C-alpha positions as CSV (number, residue, x, y, z in Angstrom):
1,X,0.0,0.1,0.0
2,X,1.3,3.6,-0.8
3,X,1.4,5.4,2.5
4,X,1.5,8.9,0.7
5,X,2.3,10.7,-2.4
6,X,4.9,13.4,-3.0
7,X,4.9,16.0,-5.6
8,X,7.1,18.9,-6.0
9,X,6.2,22.2,-7.6
10,X,8.4,24.1,-10.0
11,X,9.6,26.5,-7.3
12,X,10.8,23.6,-5.1
13,X,8.0,23.5,-2.6
14,X,7.2,19.7,-1.7
15,X,3.6,18.4,-1.3
16,X,2.7,15.3,0.7
17,X,-0.7,13.8,0.1
18,X,-2.1,11.0,2.3
19,X,-5.5,9.8,0.8
20,X,-8.1,8.8,3.4
21,X,-11.3,8.6,1.6
22,X,-13.3,7.1,4.5
23,X,-12.7,10.3,6.6
24,X,-14.9,13.3,6.8
25,X,-12.3,15.8,7.2
26,X,-8.8,17.1,6.0
27,X,-5.9,18.0,7.8
28,X,-3.4,20.4,6.4
29,X,0.0,20.9,7.8
30,X,2.7,23.5,6.6
31,X,6.3,22.5,7.7
32,X,9.0,25.1,7.5
33,X,12.7,24.1,7.8
34,X,13.6,26.6,10.7
35,X,13.8,26.5,14.5
36,X,15.9,27.2,17.6
37,X,19.3,25.7,16.3
38,X,19.2,28.3,13.3
39,X,19.4,31.2,15.8
40,X,22.4,32.9,17.5
41,X,22.3,33.8,21.2
42,X,21.2,37.3,20.7
43,X,18.4,36.5,18.5
44,X,17.4,33.6,20.5
45,X,13.5,32.7,20.3
46,X,13.4,34.7,16.9
47,X,11.8,31.3,15.1
48,X,9.1,31.1,17.9
49,X,8.3,35.0,17.9
50,X,8.0,34.8,14.1
51,X,5.5,31.9,14.4
52,X,3.3,34.0,16.8
53,X,3.6,37.2,14.8
54,X,2.3,35.5,11.4
55,X,-1.1,35.1,13.3
56,X,-1.3,39.1,13.8
57,X,-2.8,39.6,10.4
58,X,-1.7,39.4,6.7
59,X,-2.3,41.6,3.7
60,X,-5.6,39.8,3.0
61,X,-6.9,39.5,6.5
62,X,-5.6,42.6,8.5
63,X,-6.2,41.4,11.9
64,X,-5.6,38.2,13.9
65,X,-9.3,37.8,14.5
66,X,-10.2,38.0,10.7
67,X,-7.6,35.4,9.8
68,X,-8.6,33.0,12.7
69,X,-12.3,33.5,11.6
70,X,-11.5,32.6,8.1
71,X,-10.0,29.3,9.2
72,X,-13.1,28.6,11.4
73,X,-15.4,29.3,8.5
74,X,-13.7,26.2,6.7
75,X,-14.2,24.0,9.8
76,X,-10.8,24.5,11.3
77,X,-8.6,26.1,14.2
78,X,-5.4,27.1,13.0
79,X,-2.4,26.6,15.3
80,X,1.3,26.3,15.2
81,X,4.5,25.0,17.1
82,X,8.2,25.6,16.9
83,X,11.0,23.2,17.9
84,X,14.8,22.9,17.4
85,X,14.6,22.3,13.7
86,X,11.2,23.1,12.5
87,X,8.0,25.2,12.6
88,X,4.6,24.0,11.6
89,X,1.4,25.5,11.1
90,X,-1.8,23.2,11.0
91,X,-5.5,23.1,10.7
92,X,-8.3,20.8,10.1
93,X,-10.4,21.7,7.1
94,X,-13.7,20.7,5.7
95,X,-13.1,18.3,2.5
96,X,-15.1,20.8,0.3
97,X,-12.6,23.7,1.2
98,X,-9.3,22.4,0.6
99,X,-8.4,25.0,-1.8
100,X,-9.5,27.8,0.2
101,X,-7.5,26.3,3.2
102,X,-4.3,26.1,1.0
103,X,-5.0,30.0,0.1
104,X,-5.4,30.8,3.8
105,X,-1.8,29.1,4.7
106,X,-0.4,31.1,1.8
107,X,-1.6,34.3,3.1
108,X,-0.2,33.5,6.5
109,X,3.2,32.4,5.4
110,X,3.7,34.6,2.5
111,X,1.9,37.9,3.3
112,X,2.1,38.6,7.0
113,X,2.0,42.1,8.1
114,X,4.0,41.6,11.3
115,X,2.3,44.3,13.2
116,X,1.6,44.6,17.0
117,X,5.0,43.4,17.9
118,X,4.9,44.8,21.5
119,X,1.8,43.2,22.4
120,X,3.0,39.9,21.1
121,X,6.5,40.5,22.9
122,X,4.5,40.7,26.2
123,X,2.8,37.4,25.5
124,X,6.0,35.6,24.7
125,X,7.6,37.2,27.7
126,X,4.7,35.6,29.9
127,X,5.3,32.4,28.2
128,X,9.0,32.4,28.9
129,X,8.4,33.4,32.8
130,X,6.9,29.9,33.2
131,X,10.6,28.5,33.0
132,X,12.0,30.7,35.6
133,X,11.7,31.1,39.3
134,X,11.0,34.3,41.2
135,X,14.8,35.2,41.1
136,X,14.8,34.8,37.4
137,X,16.7,31.4,37.3
138,X,16.1,28.7,34.9
139,X,13.9,25.8,36.3
140,X,12.8,24.1,33.0
141,X,15.0,20.8,33.3
142,X,15.1,20.5,29.7
143,X,16.7,23.7,29.0
144,X,19.2,23.1,31.9
145,X,20.4,19.7,30.7
146,X,20.7,21.0,27.0
147,X,23.0,23.6,28.4
148,X,25.3,20.9,29.8
149,X,25.1,18.8,26.6
150,X,25.3,21.4,23.9
151,X,27.2,24.2,25.7
152,X,27.6,27.5,23.6
153,X,25.5,26.0,20.7
154,X,22.2,27.2,19.4
155,X,20.7,23.8,20.6
156,X,21.5,24.8,24.2
157,X,19.1,28.0,24.1
158,X,15.4,27.7,24.9
159,X,13.1,27.7,21.9
160,X,11.0,30.5,23.3
161,X,14.3,32.5,23.8
162,X,15.7,34.4,26.8
163,X,14.1,37.7,28.2
164,X,16.9,39.7,26.9
165,X,16.8,38.3,23.2
166,X,13.1,38.6,23.1
167,X,13.1,42.2,24.4
168,X,15.7,43.1,21.6
169,X,14.0,41.7,18.7
170,X,12.8,44.1,16.2
171,X,10.4,44.1,13.1
172,X,13.4,44.4,10.8
173,X,15.0,41.3,12.7
174,X,11.5,39.4,12.2
175,X,11.2,40.4,8.5
176,X,14.7,39.4,7.5
177,X,14.2,36.1,9.5
178,X,10.9,35.4,7.6
179,X,12.7,36.2,4.2
180,X,15.8,34.2,4.8
181,X,13.9,30.9,5.9
182,X,10.3,31.1,4.6
183,X,10.8,30.1,0.9
184,X,9.3,27.2,-1.3
185,X,12.5,24.9,-1.0
186,X,12.2,25.1,2.7
187,X,8.6,24.2,3.0
188,X,6.6,21.2,2.9
189,X,2.8,21.0,2.8
190,X,1.2,17.8,3.9
191,X,-2.5,17.2,3.3
192,X,-4.4,14.1,4.8
193,X,-8.0,12.9,4.7
194,X,-10.8,13.0,2.4
195,X,-8.9,14.4,-0.6
196,X,-7.2,13.2,-3.6
197,X,-3.6,13.7,-4.8
198,X,-4.9,15.6,-7.7
199,X,-7.1,17.8,-5.6
200,X,-4.2,18.6,-3.1
201,X,-1.9,19.3,-5.9
202,X,-4.1,21.7,-7.7
203,X,-5.0,23.5,-4.4
204,X,-1.5,24.0,-3.3
205,X,-0.1,25.0,-6.9
206,X,-2.8,27.7,-7.1
207,X,-1.8,29.1,-3.5
208,X,2.0,28.6,-3.5
209,X,3.1,28.1,-7.2
210,X,4.0,31.8,-8.0
211,X,6.3,32.0,-4.7
212,X,9.8,32.7,-5.8
213,X,12.4,30.5,-4.3
214,X,15.8,31.4,-2.5
215,X,18.6,29.2,-1.1
216,X,18.7,29.2,2.8
217,X,21.8,28.9,4.9
218,X,22.9,25.7,6.7
219,X,22.4,24.9,10.4
220,X,25.6,25.0,12.6
221,X,26.7,21.3,13.1
222,X,26.2,19.8,16.6
223,X,29.3,20.2,18.8
224,X,31.6,17.3,19.7
225,X,30.4,15.1,22.5
226,X,31.6,15.6,26.0
227,X,32.9,12.9,28.1
228,X,33.3,14.6,31.4
229,X,30.3,13.5,33.0
230,X,28.2,12.8,35.0
231,X,27.6,16.7,34.9
232,X,25.0,18.3,37.1
233,X,23.2,21.5,37.5
234,X,21.0,22.6,40.3
235,X,18.7,25.3,40.8
236,X,16.5,26.1,44.0
237,X,12.9,26.5,43.6
238,X,9.9,26.9,46.0
239,X,8.0,24.0,45.2
240,X,7.1,20.8,47.2
241,X,8.9,18.3,45.0
242,X,12.6,18.0,43.4
243,X,12.2,17.6,39.6
244,X,15.0,15.5,38.3
245,X,15.9,15.0,34.7
246,X,18.8,12.5,33.7
247,X,19.8,13.0,29.9
248,X,22.2,11.5,27.6
249,X,23.3,12.9,24.3
250,X,22.5,10.2,21.6
251,X,23.2,10.1,17.9
252,X,20.8,11.7,15.3
253,X,17.9,10.3,13.8
254,X,19.7,8.6,10.8
255,X,22.0,6.6,13.0
256,X,21.6,2.8,12.9
257,X,21.0,2.6,16.5
258,X,17.8,4.7,16.5
259,X,15.3,1.7,16.4
260,X,17.0,0.3,19.4
261,X,16.8,3.6,21.2
262,X,12.9,3.6,20.5
263,X,12.7,0.2,22.1
264,X,14.9,1.4,25.2
265,X,12.5,4.2,25.8
266,X,9.4,1.9,25.7
267,X,11.2,-0.5,28.0
268,X,11.4,2.3,30.4
269,X,8.5,4.3,29.9
270,X,4.6,3.2,30.2
271,X,2.1,2.2,32.9
272,X,3.5,-1.1,33.0
273,X,7.0,-0.4,32.0
274,X,10.2,-0.4,34.4
275,X,10.1,3.3,35.7
276,X,6.4,3.2,36.7
277,X,6.5,-0.3,37.9
278,X,9.6,0.1,40.2
279,X,9.5,3.7,41.3
280,X,5.7,4.0,41.7
281,X,4.1,0.7,42.2
282,X,6.7,-1.1,44.2
283,X,8.4,1.7,46.0
284,X,5.9,4.8,46.0
285,X,8.6,7.3,45.3
286,X,6.9,9.4,42.6
287,X,3.4,9.8,41.0
288,X,4.8,9.7,37.3
289,X,8.0,9.1,35.6
290,X,8.7,8.8,31.9
291,X,11.6,8.5,29.4
292,X,11.7,10.7,26.2
293,X,13.8,10.6,23.0
294,X,14.2,13.7,20.8
295,X,16.1,13.3,17.8
296,X,17.7,16.1,15.5
297,X,19.5,15.4,12.2
298,X,22.9,14.9,13.7
299,X,22.2,14.4,17.5
300,X,19.6,13.8,19.9
301,X,18.7,13.4,23.5
302,X,17.4,10.6,25.7
303,X,16.0,11.7,28.9
304,X,14.2,10.3,32.2
305,X,11.9,12.8,33.9
306,X,10.3,12.5,37.4
307,X,9.5,14.6,40.5
308,X,10.0,13.3,44.1
309,X,9.7,14.6,47.7
310,X,13.0,15.8,49.0
311,X,13.5,13.0,51.5
312,X,13.2,10.5,48.6
313,X,15.8,12.1,46.2
314,X,18.7,9.9,47.0
315,X,16.7,6.6,46.9
316,X,15.0,7.7,43.4
317,X,18.4,8.5,42.1
318,X,19.8,5.3,43.2
319,X,17.0,3.3,41.6
320,X,17.5,5.2,38.4
321,X,21.1,4.6,38.1
322,X,20.8,0.9,39.0
323,X,17.9,0.5,36.2
324,X,20.4,2.2,33.6
325,X,23.1,-0.2,34.6
326,X,20.7,-3.1,34.3
327,X,19.9,-2.0,30.7
328,X,23.7,-1.8,29.9
329,X,24.4,-5.3,31.3
330,X,21.4,-7.6,30.8
331,X,19.3,-8.1,27.9
332,X,15.5,-7.6,28.2
333,X,13.6,-10.8,28.8
334,X,11.7,-12.3,25.8
335,X,8.2,-11.6,27.3
336,X,9.1,-7.8,27.9
337,X,10.8,-7.3,24.6
338,X,7.8,-8.9,22.8
339,X,5.5,-6.6,24.6
340,X,7.3,-3.5,23.9
341,X,7.7,-4.2,20.3
342,X,4.0,-5.2,20.1
343,X,2.9,-2.0,21.7
344,X,5.2,-0.1,19.1
345,X,3.8,-1.7,15.9
346,X,0.3,-1.3,17.4
347,X,1.0,2.4,18.0
348,X,1.9,2.9,14.3
349,X,-1.0,0.9,13.2
350,X,-3.3,3.1,15.2
351,X,-1.8,6.2,13.6
352,X,-3.3,5.1,10.1
353,X,-6.5,6.3,11.5
354,X,-5.4,9.7,12.4
355,X,-5.0,12.4,9.6
356,X,-3.1,14.7,11.8
357,X,-0.5,12.1,12.8
358,X,0.0,11.1,9.1
359,X,0.2,14.7,7.8
360,X,2.7,15.5,10.5
361,X,4.8,12.6,10.1
362,X,5.3,12.3,6.6
363,X,5.3,16.0,5.9
364,X,8.1,16.5,8.7
365,X,10.0,13.4,7.3
366,X,10.1,14.9,3.8
367,X,11.3,18.3,5.2
368,X,14.2,16.9,7.2
369,X,15.2,14.2,4.8
370,X,13.9,11.5,6.9
371,X,11.0,9.8,4.8
372,X,10.5,6.8,7.0
373,X,7.3,4.9,6.3
374,X,5.3,3.3,9.0
375,X,6.0,-0.3,7.4
376,X,10.0,0.3,7.4
377,X,9.9,1.8,11.0
378,X,8.1,-1.4,12.3
379,X,10.3,-3.7,10.3
380,X,13.5,-2.1,11.8
381,X,12.3,-2.5,15.4
382,X,10.9,-6.2,14.8
383,X,14.3,-7.2,13.4
384,X,16.2,-6.2,16.7
385,X,17.1,-8.8,19.2
386,X,17.4,-8.3,23.1
387,X,21.2,-8.5,22.9
388,X,21.3,-5.7,20.2
389,X,19.3,-3.5,22.4
390,X,21.4,-4.1,25.3
391,X,24.5,-3.5,23.2
392,X,23.2,0.0,22.3
393,X,22.2,0.9,26.0
394,X,26.0,-0.4,26.9
395,X,27.4,2.0,24.3
396,X,25.1,5.2,24.7
397,X,24.2,5.1,28.3
398,X,27.7,5.8,29.4
399,X,28.1,7.6,32.7
400,X,30.7,9.9,31.3
401,X,28.1,11.3,28.8
402,X,25.3,11.8,31.5
403,X,23.8,15.2,32.4
404,X,21.5,15.8,35.3
405,X,19.2,18.7,36.3
406,X,17.8,19.2,39.8
407,X,15.2,21.7,40.4
408,X,13.4,22.1,43.7
409,X,13.7,22.6,47.6
410,X,17.1,20.6,48.1
411,X,19.5,21.3,50.8
412,X,23.4,21.4,50.9
413,X,23.4,17.9,52.5
414,X,21.5,16.2,49.8
415,X,23.3,17.8,47.1
416,X,26.7,16.9,48.6
417,X,25.3,13.3,49.0
418,X,24.0,13.2,45.5
419,X,27.3,14.4,44.0
420,X,29.4,12.0,46.0
421,X,27.1,9.0,44.5
422,X,27.3,10.5,41.0
423,X,31.3,10.7,41.3
424,X,31.1,7.0,42.1
425,X,28.8,6.2,39.2
426,X,31.7,6.3,36.8
427,X,33.7,3.5,38.4
């Protein structure tokens, strides 16, 4: 079965179409190849700021309310998100209005007015305040471990930016960023739902076909891996729990070890997986714990997050370190591996019913040069043995590559005890 179709307009813009004739809606997603890693420190957050500003009105819809009302008239609610490498804009549409939806997205991306910058700046500053304490110190564990793993690199900067960088951005900065990165060859439009390939191509060509192409700069390569760990950062915060993140830098999404990392995440994370069974059900140390895998083109991050009472910090850390060592030394049992592989495959199969998931996955994959079909991803995972997964854990979960963030009401005694334990973890 063809999972999706790909067409390329004369100007280089790519279109991905997923025909799902049994549905009663269409999902349209516009992926742009720009995010946090394309920024310098003094302009940190500009991609995210620009994403917000595009909703402030266009030449065709002079206010944000007029633009959003136009999307709602087609059955949708437009939204957007920015990450380290990409920005995406998406909305559900009625199948009878795919052409109008494409025209609306073209207006959004191509003819923004970039007005009301100071109002939007205040909104973004409020968003950024969620990641700092009352003293202005960073308390987002993702941002804290990123600084340890990618020091002095754009990937170490928060996607939302810093207070100083956001305050310093001007309309000229935003316009230059828009003109640099928003160009046909750096955009993929994905359409999934009750639509044919022909209908999607006609609609997107009419809306975007006269857009003139420009070349875009290259992202700064990821810095070399450190081998000085475990490295830890501590930030006091007046909360009732200590939030803990353990993070390892891992290879990028194209690496042959990526399928094993996907299984390792599932071995650890889930209601019946190791983190929750041991830390919650058996020991009662936390309400929730999970593992996450974030992959970029040339690097990635495998992390574990949980929150515990201050009195439970050392015990929880001991259990986590032991769990990681067990993964490095002992292959998963046959039943456990079969369970996580089956859950992974079912998850992919379930996504076949979700237009937003398929438009997001395949459009993003084309944009970043990683067009992995569902069938191929399942095949890669099903081909792995427990020993192969163990070998990847042994190689990548190296204590010297570990970064940790502790955020909360810890005391000096706790910090000293944790640092002593971490120093012994490398031996």
